C-alpha positions in Angstrom: -0.1 -0.1 0.1 1.3 4.1 -0.7 1.5 4.3 2.7 3.0 8.1 2.9 0.2 9.1 0.2 -2.2 7.5 3.3 0.1 9.4 5.7 -0.3 12.9 3.6 -4.0 12.9 3.1 -4.7 12.1 6.7 -2.4 15.1 7.7 -3.9 17.0 5.2 -7.5 16.7 6.4 -6.6 16.8 9.7 -4.6 20.5 9.6 -8.1 21.4 7.1 -9.9 20.9 10.4 -7.5 22.5 12.9 -8.0 25.7 10.1 -11.5 25.3 10.3 -11.4 26.0 13.8 -8.2 28.5 14.3 -10.5 31.1 10.7 -13.3 30.7 13.3 -11.6 31.8 16.6 -9.7 34.7 14.3 -13.3 35.8 13.6 -14.4 36.1 16.7 -11.6 37.7 18.7 -13.9 40.7 19.2 -16.6 38.9 20.4 -17.6 39.9 24.0 -17.6 36.3 25.9 -16.7 34.2 23.3 -14.7 31.0 23.8 -11.9 29.6 21.3 -12.1 26.4 20.1 -9.3 23.7 19.6 -9.1 20.6 17.3 -7.6 17.6 18.9 -5.7 15.2 16.9 -4.8 11.2 17.4 -2.6 8.8 16.6 -4.1 6.6 13.6 -3.5 2.6 12.3 -2.1 2.2 8.9 -4.8 1.8 6.1 -4.5 -1.8 6.3 -5.5 -1.8 10.2 -8.3 1.0 9.5 -10.0 -1.1 6.9 -10.1 -4.5 8.5 -7.1 -5.6 5.9 -4.6 -6.5 9.0 -4.6 -6.3 12.9 -2.7 -4.4 15.2 0.8 -6.2 16.6 1.7 -8.5 14.3 4.5 -7.1 13.5 4.0 -7.0 9.9 5.1 -4.4 7.0 0.9 -3.4 7.8 1.9 -2.8 11.8 3.2 0.8 11.3 2.0 3.8 12.5 -1.3 6.0 10.0 -0.4 9.5 10.9 -2.9 11.2 12.9 -6.5 12.4 12.0 -8.4 15.1 13.6 -11.2 13.4 16.7 -12.6 16.4 17.9 -12.9 19.9 18.8 -12.9 21.1 22.2 -13.8 24.5 23.6 -11.1 26.5 26.3 -12.9 28.2 28.5 -10.3 29.8 30.2 -12.2 33.7 31.3 -11.3 36.1 28.9 -9.8 39.6 29.7 -11.9 42.1 31.2 -12.2 45.8 29.6 -14.5 48.6 31.5 -16.9 50.5 29.5 -18.3 52.6 31.7 -21.7 51.2 30.7 -24.6 50.5 33.3 -25.7 47.6 31.6 -22.5 46.1 31.0 -21.7 43.1 33.0 -19.0 40.5 34.0 -19.1 37.3 35.8 -15.6 36.9 37.7 -15.3 33.3 38.0 -17.4 30.8 37.8 -20.9 30.3 36.1 -22.5 32.2 33.3 -25.5 34.0 32.9 -28.6 32.8 31.5 -30.5 34.4 28.5 -33.8 33.1 26.6 -33.9 32.2 23.5 -36.8 33.0 21.1 -38.2 29.6 21.8 -37.8 29.7 25.1 -34.6 27.6 25.7 -32.2 28.9 28.3 -29.2 29.4 27.3 -26.0 30.1 29.0 -23.5 32.8 28.0 -20.8 34.9 29.5 -20.9 37.8 27.7 -22.4 40.3 29.6 -23.4 43.5 27.2 -26.9 43.6 27.6 -28.9 46.8 27.1 -32.7 47.5 28.3 -34.9 46.9 25.6 -38.4 49.0 24.6 -40.3 46.7 27.2 -37.9 47.6 29.7 -36.4 44.4 30.1 -32.5 43.5 30.5 -31.8 42.1 26.8 -28.4 40.3 25.2 -27.1 43.3 23.0 -27.9 42.0 19.7 -30.2 39.3 20.1 -32.6 41.2 22.1 -33.1 37.8 24.3 -34.5 38.5 27.8 -31.8 38.2 30.9 -33.6 35.6 33.3 -33.1 35.9 37.3 -33.0 33.3 39.7 -36.6 32.4 39.6 -36.3 31.8 35.5 -38.0 35.5 34.4 -37.5 38.2 32.4 -36.1 41.0 34.1 -37.8 44.4 34.0 -36.6 47.8 34.9 -38.6 51.0 35.5 -37.3 53.6 33.8 -37.9 56.5 36.2 -35.7 54.8 38.8 -31.8 54.3 39.0 -30.8 50.9 39.3 -27.3 49.1 40.1 -25.8 45.1 40.5 -24.7 44.3 43.7 -21.3 42.7 43.3 -23.3 39.3 44.2 -24.9 39.1 40.8 -28.6 41.2 42.4 -29.9 43.7 40.3 -30.7 47.0 43.0 -33.8 48.9 42.4 -35.9 50.6 44.7 -34.5 49.1 47.7 -35.2 45.4 46.4 -33.0 43.1 45.0 -33.2 40.6 41.8 -30.7 38.1 41.6 -29.6 36.9 38.2 -29.8 33.6 37.3 -25.9 32.6 37.4 -25.3 28.5 36.9 -23.0 25.8 36.0 -23.2 22.6 34.5 -22.0 19.7 36.1 -19.2 19.6 33.8 -18.3 21.9 31.4 -18.0 19.1 28.8 -21.5 19.2 28.9 -21.7 22.6 26.9 -22.1 23.0 23.1 -22.4 25.9 21.3 -25.6 27.4 20.7 -24.2 30.5 18.6 -20.8 32.7 19.2 -21.2 33.0 22.4 -24.2 31.2 23.5 -24.2 27.7 24.8 -26.6 24.6 25.3 -26.1 22.7 28.5 -26.8 18.8 27.9 -27.6 18.2 32.0 -29.6 21.1 33.9 -27.4 23.6 34.9 -27.2 24.3 38.8 -27.4 27.6 40.3 -23.6 29.2 41.3 -23.5 29.0 45.4 -23.8 32.6 47.0 -20.6 32.3 48.2 -19.5 32.1 44.9 -21.1 34.6 43.0 -19.0 37.8 41.7 -20.4 39.9 39.4 -18.9 43.3 38.2 -20.9 45.8 36.9 -19.4 48.7 33.6 -17.0 45.8 32.7 -17.2 43.4 29.8 -15.5 40.1 29.5 -13.6 40.1 26.2 -12.8 37.5 23.8 -10.5 34.3 24.9 -9.0 33.9 21.2 -5.7 35.8 21.1 -5.3 37.8 17.6 -1.7 37.5 17.7 -1.4 33.9 19.2 -4.3 32.6 16.4 -2.4 34.1 13.8 0.6 32.0 14.6 -1.5 29.0 15.0 -2.9 29.4 11.5 0.7 30.2 9.6 2.0 27.3 11.5 -0.7 24.8 10.4 -1.0 26.4 6.5 2.5 25.6 6.6 1.5 22.0 7.1 -1.2 21.5 5.2 0.6 22.7 2.1 3.6 20.1 3.4 1.3 17.8 3.0 -0.3 18.3 0.3 2.9 18.5 -2.0 3.9 15.2 -0.1 0.5 13.9 -2.0 2.3 15.3 -5.4 5.3 13.9 -5.2 3.7 10.3 -4.2 1.6 10.8 -7.1 4.3 11.2 -9.3 6.4 8.8 -8.4 3.6 6.1 -8.7 2.4 7.8 -12.0 6.3 7.4 -13.1 6.2 3.8 -11.6 3.0 2.6 -14.0 4.8 4.4 -16.8 7.9 2.7 -16.1 6.1 -0.9 -16.1 4.1 -0.4 -18.8 6.8 0.3 -21.2 8.7 -3.1 -20.2 
């Protein structure tokens, strides 16, 4: 079997998957609350073993490495940098937890993006999407436009002497989260409220994107070169096989 061809093809495909993840990260380098993706690779068996034509461990010519393959893309949930905005509706969670917002169908989604605003119905909503921000009871938060309001360090809306706790929750495991948008997540498990002693919200601040443009650009250059190297190897193997076939036919 032309193992060099298979190795190069798998390498090119793996680097292509990584390029897609990096390109998406770069596109969202300025998206509030965005969490970057990382493509994970895993070594693979030789093509004969992959096609069940041989078994691993026999020590024969087919029992060699088969390069790498992209197995999945995972999200890096490390907190992004805080940026002071001076906008009273901008909130940032310090430490663990996610805000909850209501999608158009009523589904509660999780986000670290606290760039909120007050809509025409006096609801606190997620800017750009108009998804209502939920309180700890699962209801949309409404504000009185005639009265001043603020946010306590513990994550409660303060207005006219009343406290309305924001819904700050977390899944049983971060692995239960799947992306439902650039900075929105859907939890496969029922999210649980963050313990009161662990709730901390900072007003007038935003958690910015976790994607670092410089790092992502360097990764893109590295991945592009690896992809080009694999494609050149595919071309070289193709030329070698074509030359071999031509010589055999000429004989």
